N, C-alpha and C positions, 0 to 999 in steps of 0.2 A: 658763364653758362648757368651756374647755380643761382646767381642773383636774378638773371632773366627768368629762369624757371620759377623762382619764388614770386617774382612780379606777376607772371601770368596766372599763377594759382590764386594770388590775392585778388586779382581783378576778375576772376571767374569763381567767385565765392560759392555760389549755389552749386555749380557743376563740380567744384572741388570737394565741397561738403558731401555731395551725393556720391562721388567716387570714394571718399574716405569712408562714408557709411557703408557702401557696398563691400569694400574690402574688409572693413571692420566686421561686418556681419558674417561674411564668408570665412574670414580667417578665424574669428572667435568660434564660429559654428563648427569649422573643421577641427579646431583644437579640442573643443568640448566633446564633439561627437566621436572623434577618434580616441580621445582619452576615455570616454564613456564606453566605447566598444571594447577597448583594451581592458578597462576596469571590469566590464561585464564578463569578458573572457576569463580574466583572472579570478573574479569572484565565482564564476561558474565552475571553473576547475577547482578552486578552493573548496567550494561547497561539496563537490563530488569527492574530492580527496578526503574531506572530513567525514563524509557520510556513506561512502560507497561500500565499505568493508563490513561484512558480517563476521560470524565466528569462523568461517572457512571460505576458501577460494575455489575449491574443486569438490564436486560431489561425485562419488563413484558408486554406482548401483549395478545390480545384476543385469545382464544383457536382456533387452526387451522390457525393461522396467518403465520406460517412458510411456505416458498416456497419449491418447490421440491429440488432445489439446496442447499438450506439452510439445509434441513433435511438430505441430503445424504453427502454433502461435507463441511458443516459449512460455506458456502459462503453467504454473504449478499450484495445485490446490493446497490449502493449509493442512499442516500435519500429514503430508503425503506419506511419510514413513509409517504412519499408523496402519497402513494397509499393505506394507511390504514386509514379508516374513521370509528371511533367508535368501540364499542365492549366491553368496560369496564365501569361498572357502578360507580357512585360516592361512593356507599357503599363499593365496592371492593377496590377502591382507598384509602378510609379511613382505611380499614383493612390492606392494605399494609403499610400505614404510621405508624400504631400502632405496627407493627411487631418489636419484640425486635432486636436490632442491626442495625436498619435502621436509618441512619443519615439524609438523604434527600430522599424524594419520590416526584419527580416532574412529574405531569401528563401533557400530551399534547394531545389536541383534534384537529385533522386535520378536518377543515371544508370543504375546497375545494378551487377551483380557482375562484376568483372574478375579476372584471374589475376595474382597477384604471384609471380614466379618465384624461389623460394628453393631451397637445397640443403643437405643435411647432409654434412659432410666426415668421411669415415671413414679413419682411419690404419691402413694394412695392413702397415706395415713389420715388425712383430713376427710376422706370420703368414706371411711369405715363407720358404720352405725354400731356403736359399742353396746347398744341395748339388745341387739339381736343375737340369737344363738347361731344362726347360719345365714350367710348372705353371699351373693356372687357379684364381683366387680368385673365388668367387661371393658376392655380398652378397644376403642373403635379407631384404628389408624386410617388416615386418608393422606395419600401422597400427592404432592404438587410439584410440577416442573414447568418448563417453558414459560417462566414469568407468571405462573399461576394459570396458564391456559390449559394445561393437561392435568387431569385429576384421576387418581385411581383409589378406590375404596378397597381396603383389604378384606378378602373373602374368608380369611381364617384369623379372626381376632384373638389375641391372648386373653385369658381369663384368670382371675384369682378367686379361689373358694376360701372364704374366711369362716371359721367355725370356732365355737368355744369348747367343742368336744376334743378329747385327746386324739392325736394322730400318730400313726405308725409309719415310719419311712423304711423302704427296703434297704438292706445293708449289703453292699457289694463287697466281694472278697478283695483283699489287698493284693497289689501287684506282686507276683512271685509266690503267693501263698496257695495252698490247696483248698481253700475255703470255697463255699458256694453262696449263691444269693439266698438270703433268708430274712425273716422278720424277727424282731426281738422277742415276740410272744410265741414264736414257733409256728405261726400261720404258714400253711403250705403255699409257697410262692407260685408253684406250678399251677395249682388250682385257681389261684387268683388271676394269673396271667391268662389262663384259658377262659375264665369268666369274662375278662375284658377283651378277649380275642386279639391280644397283642403280645409281642415279645418283651414289651416294657413292663416292669413290675410297678404297679400303681401304689399310691399312698392309700393307707387304710384309715377310715374314720371309725373311731370306737363310740358307738351310740350308748346312751344311758342304760339300755337293756343289755349291754355287753356284746351286741353283735358287731362284727367287723365288716364294714361296707367299703368296697373299693371305690376310689375316685378315678375312674378310667379316663383315658385320653380320647377325645373325639377323633373319628377317622378323618384323614386329610388326603388330598391328591398328592401324586408324586411331586408336583411342582410346588406344593405347599409345605414340603418337608422343612421342619425347623420352625414352623409358625403354628398358631392356633393351639398352643399348649394350655392345659388346665393346671394351674399351680395352686397348691394348698398351703394354708397358713393357719396356725392356731392362735386365737386371741386369748391371752391368759388373764387371770383375775387381776394382776397388777398392771394390765394395760400394755404389756409387751407382746411381741409377735414371735412365735416359734416357726421358723421356715425350713427346718431340716435338722440333720444330725452331723456332727463332725466325725472324723475318722475313728474316734474312740467311743462313738455312740452317745455322746452328750448332746443335748438339744442346742441348736443355734438360736439364740435369742437376739432380737433386734428391737430397738425402740421405735423404729419407723418401718412401715410396710412399703416396699417398692416392688415394681415389676418392670420388665424390660420389653421393648418392642424391637425385634430383630431388624436391623437395617443393613442388609448386604449391599456393598458398593462395588461396582465393577471398576477395576484399575488396570491400566495398560502397563504390562511388565516388559522391561527391556533389559538386556545385558550389555554392559560396557566394559571397556578396559579402564580401570580406575586411574592409572597413571596418565594415559593419553587424554582422558576426559578432564582431568585436572589441568593439563597443559592447555587444552582447547578453550574451555569455558570457566575454569576455576571452580569446578564442582566441589573440590575438597574445602574450599573457603566458604562455600554456601551452606555447610553443615551447621544446623542450629541446635541440635540435641544429639546425644550419643556420639558415635564415632563414624569415620569415613570407611568405605569399603577397602579391604586389603586386596592386594594385587591378585593373588591366585587362590583366595579362600573359596571353599565350596560349601562348608557347613558351619553352623553355629549351634552350640549345645544349649538346651533349654528343657524346661519341664512342662508337661501338659497339665490339664485341669485335675488329673488324678494323682499328680506327683511323680509320674514316670519320667525318666530322663530320655529325651529324644534329640536327634540332630535335625536342625532346621536349615533351610536355605537362607542365607543372610540377605536382607533387603535394606536399601536406603530409600526411605519413603518421602514423598513430597509433603511439605508442611500443610498443604491445602489439597482437598480432593478435586478441586477444579471442575466441579459439576454443579448444576443448578437443580437442587432438590430440597424440598421442605416436607416436614412431617407434622401433621395436625392430629393429635390424639384426643378423642372424646372419651370421657370417663362416665360409665353408666353403673348404677347400682340396682340390683333386683328389688322389686317391690316387697313390701312386708309379707312374711310367710316364708316357709322353707323353699329354697330353690328347687328341690326335688331332683337333683342330678346325681347324688350318691347312689351307687349301685347300678346305674344305667350304663349301657355300653353300646357301641356300634351306632346304627341308624337311630335307635331309640334315643340315645344320648344327643345325637346331632339335632333331632327333631325337637327335643326338649329345650336345648340351648337356643335354637332359632326362635322358638315360640315364647321363650321366657320374657315377660315384659320387664322393662327397665326404665329408670329415670336418669336423664343426662344431668350430671352434677357439675361439669366443667370441662375445659379443654386446655391442652398444653401444645405449644408450637415449638418445634426444633428445626434447626437448619443443618445442612450437611456439614458445614464448617464446624459447628458446635459439637456434633456427635463424633465426627472424625477426629477432632482434636482431643476428645476425652478418652479415646481408646488407648488402653495400656495393658499389656503390650499390643502393638498393632500387628495382626497376623494376616496371612493370605492363604487361601485354599488353592493348592496347585493340582488337585485332582481333576479340575475342570478348567481347561485352557481354550478360550474361544478366539478364533482369528477372523478378521473381517477383510473384505476386498475393497476395491475402489467403487465409487458410485457410477452408475450408468446413466448418462444424460440423454433424455429423449429429445431435447432441444438445447441449443447452445446460445440462443439470444432471445430471452434470458436463459441462463442455465436452469434446466428443469430435471432434477434427479428423479428417476423412476423408482417406485417402491418395489421391494423384493420380498418374497415369502421367507419366513423363518420358522423352522420346525422346533418349537420350544421344548418339546419332549426329548427330541434327539440331542438338543444342545445342552440341556441342564439336568437330565435325569442321572441319578447316581446308582451305580451297581454295587459298590463295595463300601459305602459309607452312608450315614444318615445325619439328620440334624443340620444340614447345610442348606439354607434357604436360597431362593432365586431372587436376583435383583428385581425390584418392582417394575421399573421402566424397561426391562428387557422385553416386556410384552408389547411395547409400543411399536409403531410402524418402523420397519427397517428400510434403509436406503443403500445399505452396503451388504453384500452377500456374506453370510456367516457359515463357518464350519467349526466343528470341534476337533481339537487335536487328540488323537488316540491316547488314552491314559497310559503313562509309563509306570508299570508296576515293577519297580526294580526289586532284586532279591532282598534289599534292606527293608522295603515296604512290606513285602510278603512276610519277612521274619519279624516284623513289628519293631525294627530298630529305627525306622523313620516313617512318620505318618503322612508324608507328602505335603507338609505345610511349610510356610516360610514365615520368618519373624523379622521385624525391623531391628536393625542395630544402630540406626541413626536416622535423622530427619534433615532434609535440605530444603532451603527456601529458593525457588526458581528466581525470585526477584533479586537475589544476591549474586546471581551468576555474573560473570564478567560483562560489564556494560558495553554495548556497541551502539552506534548511532541509532536514534529513534527512527530515522528515515530509512535506513537499510536493515533494521531489525525486521526481517521478513518471515513469512511462514516457513521458509526453508530452515529456520532455527529449530532445533530439536525439542526444546523445552518451552516454547512460546505458548502461553494460553490462547485458546481459540474463542472467538466470538463472531457474531454477525449482527450488523446494525440494520435498522429499518431503512428500506429504500423508498417507501411511499408513506403518505399520511395515515392510511388505514393501518398498516403494520406498526407505525410509530404509536398509534393510539392503543393497539392491542398489547404491545410490549411495554407501554407506559414510559416511552422514551428511554428504554434500557436495551442493551444488547441481548441477543439470544445466546445462551450458553449451552454446552453439551450437558446431557444427563447420563444416567447409568445405563443407557441402552447401547450395547456394543455395536449395533447395526444402525444407530442414529446417524443422521447426515453429518452433524458436527462431531469431529473426533477429538478426543482429549490427547494431549501430549503424554509421554510416559510419566506415570505417577509413582511407579515402583521400579527401582533399579537393582540389579544384582551383577555379579561378575560373569565374564565369559566362561570362566572355569566352572561355574556352578551350573551351566547348561547341561552338563552330563547327568545331573540329578533331575532334570525337568523333561528333557527330550529323549525319546527312545533312540539309543545309539544306532539302530538300524534304519531310522527314518531319513528321508531325503533332507529335511531341514537340519538334522544333526550333522550331516556330512558337509553342508554348506550353510552354517547358521547365521552368517552376518548379512544384515539387510542393506547396509550402506557403510561407506567409509568417507568421513569428512576430512578433507586435506587442507591444511594451511601451508602455504608456500613461504619459504624463507626469502628475505631480501625484498619483499614487496613493500614499496613506500607510498604508492598512490596509484593514480590511473595513467601515469606517464607510459610512454611507449616501452621503456625497458621493463617496467613492472608487468605490463600486459604480456609482453613476450616471454617473460620468465614464467608466468602462470601457464601460458599456452604451451610452452615447451614441456613443462612437467606433465600437463594433461595429455599431451601427445605421447610421451614416453609410457605413462600408465596405460593408455589405450593399447599401445603396441605390445606391452609386456603381458597384459592380462586379458585383453579382448572384452573388457566390461564396458558398460555405458558410462561415459565420463562427460560431465557438464561443467562449464565454467560458471560458477555462481558469483564470481567477483563482480560487485556492483549491482547485484540483484536488488529489486525494490518492490514494495507492496503495490499491487495493481487491483483495486476493487473491481469485483464483478457482480452483476445482479443475478440473484438466485431466486427462482420461484419454487418455494417449498410447499408441497401439497399438505392437506389436512392430516393431523395425527389421529391415532386410534382412540384417544382418550380426551377429546374435546378441543384440541387446538385447531384453530382455523388456518386456512392457507396463509402463508406469509410471503411477502416480497422483501428479500434481504439483500444487503450489500456485504459481500464476503471478501476478505483480504487475501486474494491470490498473490502470486509472485510473478514478476517478469524477470527472467534471467538476463544479466548483462546490461542493464539499463544504464548504468553509470558511464560505460564506455560510449554508448550511443549518444548520451548527453554531451560528453566532452567533444566528440567528433563533430556533432552538429553545431556546437558553440564555436568551434574553430572555423568552420566553413563560413558561418554567418559573420564573424568578426572580420575576416579577410575581405568578404564581399562588401561589407559596410565601409571599411576604410577606403577601398578602391573607388566605390561609387561617390562617396562624399568628396574625395580628392578631385575626381573628374568634374563633378558639378561645380566645385570651387573654381577650377581653372576655366571652365566655360563661362561662368558668371563674370569672372574678372576679364576674360577675353572680350566679352560683349560690352562690359562697362567701359573699359579702356578704349575699345574700338569706337564706341559711341562718342566718347570725348574727343577722339581724334577727328572723327567725321564731322563733329560739330564745329571744329576749327579748320575745316578743309580750306576755306578761302584764305584765311589768315596765313596758314602754312604755305599755301601756293604763292602768296605774295612774297614771302621770304625766299622761296625758291627763285622767283623771278628777279629778286634783288641780288642774287648771286650765292645764296646759301647752298652748300652742297647737300646732297641727300644724306650723307653720314652725319653732317652737323645738325640737320633738321631731326634726324632720327635720335641723335644724342639728346637734343632738347626734350623730345617727347619722353624718352626713357628717364631722363633726370627728373622731369616733373612727376612721372609715375612713381619713381623711386622715393621722392619726397612724400608723396601721398601714401605709398605702401609702408614706409618707415613709420609715419605718423599713425596710420591705421594699425600697424603691427604692435606698436607700443600700447595703444589703447586696447587692442585685442588681448594682449597679455594681461593687462590689469582687469579687463572685463571677465576674462576666463577664470582668473583666480577668484574674483568676487562671486561669480555665478556658480562655481563648482560646488561649494558647500550647500547652496540652496537646491541644487539639482541632485545632490547625493552622489556626485562624481568625484573621484579622487584625482586631482590635478596637482602634482608636485610643482614647486616653484620652477624647477628646471624645465619641466614640460610647458608651463605657462610662458616662460621666457622664450621658448622656441617659436612662439607666435610671431615675434619680430622678424627673425630670418625667414620664416616660412612666408609671411606676408610680403616681404621684400622680394623673395625669389619668385613667388607666384605672380606678383605685380609685374616684375620685369619679364617673366615668361609670357604673360598674357599681353603685355604692351609691345613685345618684339614684332609680331606680324603687323599690327597697325602702324608702328613706328617706321617700318621698312616701306610701308605703302603711303606714308604721310606725304611724300613729295615724289610724284612720278617723274619719268625722264622728261616729260614735257609738262611743266607746272601749270600751264594754261588749262590743261584738261581737268585739273582739280577744281576749276571755277565752274564746271558744269556738274549737274546732279549725277550721281553714279547710277545711271540707268542704262539699260541695254539699247543698242541702236534700233532705230525705227525699222520695222518690217512692213509687210503688207498689211494695210489697215483692215481691222476686223471689228465688226459691230457686236457688242455684248448686250444681249437683251435682258439679262437678269443681274441682280446685285451680286449673286454668287459668282457668275462668270466674270464680272468686272473685278471682284475681289481677287479671284484666282489670277487674273491678268496682272493686277498690281503686285501680287506676291512674286510673280514670275519676272517682273522687271528688275528686281534686285535678288537674284538667286543666291548670292553669297550670304547676304543678311538673313534671308528666309531660311537657308539651310542652317545657319548658326542658331537662330531662334528655335527651329524645330529640333536641332540636336540637343540644345540645353533642356528643352522640355522632355525630349525622349529619355535623356539620362535621368531626369527627375522621376518620370513614370516608371522607368526601368528599376530605379531604386525602390519605389513603392511596391511594384510587382514582385521583385526579387525578395525583398525583406519580408513582405506579408506572406508570400508563398513559402519561403524558407522557414518562417516562424511556424506556419501550419505544418510543414514537414517535420520540423523540430518537435512539435508537440505530438505528432503522430508517432514518432519514434518512441516516445516515452509516455504516451497518453495514459492518464489515470494513475500514474505512479507517484508515490509520495516524494521520491527523490526528484523526479521530473517536474512536478508541480513546484517544488521549492526553487528549482533553478529558473523555471519560467517566470516566476514572480519577480526575480531579480533582473532578468535580461529584457523583459518585454517592454518596460518603459523606455529604455534607451533605444531599442529597436524602432519603436513607433516614433520617437523623437527624430531619429535619423531619417526615417522615411518621410516624415513631415517636413524636415529641413530641406531635403533634396527636392521635394516637390515644390516647396516655396521658392527656392532659388531658381528652379526652372521656370516657374510662373513669372517671377520678376524679370528674368531674362527675356521672356516672350513679351511682357509688357513694355520693356525698353525697346525692343525691336519695333513694335507697333507704334510707340510714341515717336521714335526717330523717323519712321516712315511718314507720319503725319507732318512733322516739322519740315521734312524735305519736300513734301508735296503740298505745302500750305497754299501756294498760289493756285494749284489745281483745284483744291477744295474751295477757294474763294471764287474761282470761275464757275464751278458747279453751283455754288450758292447764288451767284449773280444771274445764272441762266434759269433759275426757278427751282433748284433742288431745295427741299426743306431740310431743316436740321435733323428731323427724324430719319430721312433717307440717308443723310451723311453718317449718322450714328450707326444705322443698320449696316452701311457699307464697311465701316471700321470693325464692327462686331463680326461680320462675315469673314473679314480677313483674319481676325483673331481666332475664330472658330476653326477655319480651314487650317491655319497654322497649328492649332491644337490637335485636330484630327490627324494631321501628318505626323507630328511629333509623338502624340500619345499612342497611336497605333504602333509606330516603330518601337517605342520604348516598351510597351506592354509585350510585344512579340519577343523582343530581345531579352527582357526580364524572364519571361516564361521559359525561353530556350536555355538561359543561363541556369535557372533553378533545375530544369530537367536534366541538364548536364551534371550539376552538382549532386543531385539526389539519385540520378540514374533512372528516373521514371517520369512519365507525363500522365497526369491523372485528370479526370473531369474537374476536380476541385481546383487544380492549377489553372486550367483554362478559364474557369469561372472567375478566379481571382484576377487573371490578366484582363479579362473583359471589363470587370469592375474598375480596375485601375485605369484602363484606357478611357472609360466614360468619365471617371473622376478628373483625369487630365484635361479632357475637353471642357468640362464645366469650369475648372479652375482657370483655364486659359480665357474662356469667355468672360469670367469675372474680372480677370486681370486687364482685359481690353476695355473695361468700363472707364478706368482712369484716363487712358488716352482719348477715349471718346468724349469724356467731359472736357478735356483740354481743347478738343476740336471746336466745341461750341464757343470757346472764348477767342477764337482767331478773328482779328479785325479784317473784314472783307475789303473795304475801300483802300486802306494803305497797302495791302498785299497786291491788289490790282494795279495800283499806281506804281509800285516798285517793280512789278513784273513788266 
């Protein structure tokens, strides 16, 4: 039997080679595609497992803290905690920490924006004209932000009055003494203060005639407090500068003359639990200078500028201000002649200063990073705490934040202190509502034991915090710097291809992360104990669950169980952030108040739980791919083996007539097919191993070797039905074409009608071809639609994009492979029909049918077969995807229609090869034989 089977294969070389090639392509394709689908699934899960986890798995916030967009779309804006102030009590925090399964529960209490007092030091030595007796140097500060698009000119510039005449400075009493304010020469300080109309004692210039003339301070508005000072310096004969007196009344001499420009920076202050923060993000290991916060400390001892000992709130400050601001200082000197400002006060002084002509001598430029880094020690004013809310979006596509009013006077005016300036860009357009926290004047402040300030005890670098995946490092992270990139060419040009960063405006659209940290224990010195925020000071609790190893079902269930228990125990809003990923959103930001044009930005929002959606979608798609590819392989082999058996119909019938039993004939067919399958399987194993590296698919040797048994099994499975039908009970029947019995004659007036009749004559073969094509189109529809659904689940997220880049190639390869196998099966059906009806085509040609008419008839048959199979496949694919995804959308219907059209076109193209073979049929020999 084996020898006879080999003999038949050798004498039917072309058909055997075609069968080997078909099985080889189908088996190697199945091996590569299933390996690729499995590899994609493994890589997808691996990518998600590597990148899904941020600093914490669960976010607990006060009840009702979710925004509208978060509730409907799962979207969270960057640094959302910047607008959440309190709402969780200490008792609730402790209950969360005690929950079974909680590894770390790190609370954060957003306090609000405070002012860090910094200043830029400007060297004026080179601008002093040493030949003049009196001169006035004016510093003209201009502030820039928004990548230079916003510009504010300071309306209260600082000035330095330089004179060669002697100067008398007021002498203040030492702390704890009974002394009074006085001058060294006995000048009545009260009279001088009255002359200047101010509570501040001015410096006195001693003129050559002996008169003492006060250098009064110009009047400023309440919001200009701390700016616009007139500073006096004496130029001595030896070229030094006397700028004041020390505590012993001795002159302070300097070789260089400097002045300062006050640069107040708004900083977001938050309170944390030092121990839990160290466990969660490694904050203690990110300290670059000084020391880390102690667990329960509330104060740090220090001295003020007058030498008095005070207690300060301890701060851990960010190494960078994380704001986009620059300062440009123009230096002017008055023209020759006396400035004429000594002895003037009030409006007369202001008018003289404004009208005084000057010459620009040069400019200096400072960055926020430079000035912030030079501050030593770095302090913050806690008498003014500003809190901001969340933006209100007028439209959501694109996101369009509405401007909100801001009462600068109410926000920044000081009642009990002076000399504390207002941040420059606090005057800019606000997109977040602002309110000021009532000042907490504790008994210590009233007694003068604490002046309401904070001082840094250490500096931390946010870049040194525990690293998490770049893909899942999302705006849900507490310390992540914020930026927004250009979303169109016009904005890109305005920003100079740079991202837009926050500035010092606490109501600005972009919010900074916390730049100043203190302890939860220190909140008692900042918040009024009777206030609602003091009773529930914690804004959020970030929970990391123990035992989470990836996105596997056990880890997801562990996180879900902890979240459910926290919800039950506290009643707070609990969100699973496990697997959250950045999701850019387009923001239309209106024009600013100081020159910035409208901008179209891309802002990195967050989508919660993306990683889980990615894994679930990948699993569905891999299962679907494997099943469809297997079905297409079986159908292709079934058609190929069946075609070989039908091609030998008369030969096998003769064997039956000679006495061969049906079992023996079937065994011969199966043996021949097994030899072909084994040969094709061995070649498929080698081909799969060779092609795998080129396609980027991981095919282990064991998997490649499985091609042999798979090919053998599929070949035998596909050959079994044709083998059983190889010899009917009456072998003579096999000598007639397998057509249906003649019925009532019917005239067909069109080629389409004749083609439909020809297809109906062999219903089994027609159904087989249509089914093969249907499976191919079903694969295309299902894979394409599921890929669309897969992207929709994670659209625009960094984690989703990374996964899609890895799985998309194999998905498209699988779809193309199934469609190609289906088209080849259809072509084989059409070709076999032409061979079996060769005599009929010869008769039609002899009776006057042209080759063009015959080709059109064949193409009609292929197209009708394509319409039948493609329509059924597209409908089945759409229904399958709808069942898997749980929804039927217009996009799914459009994809199915496109797949059906593509199937028809591919079938028509596949029918061209059999049509070409039709033209080569010899008419005369076929007529003679018939």
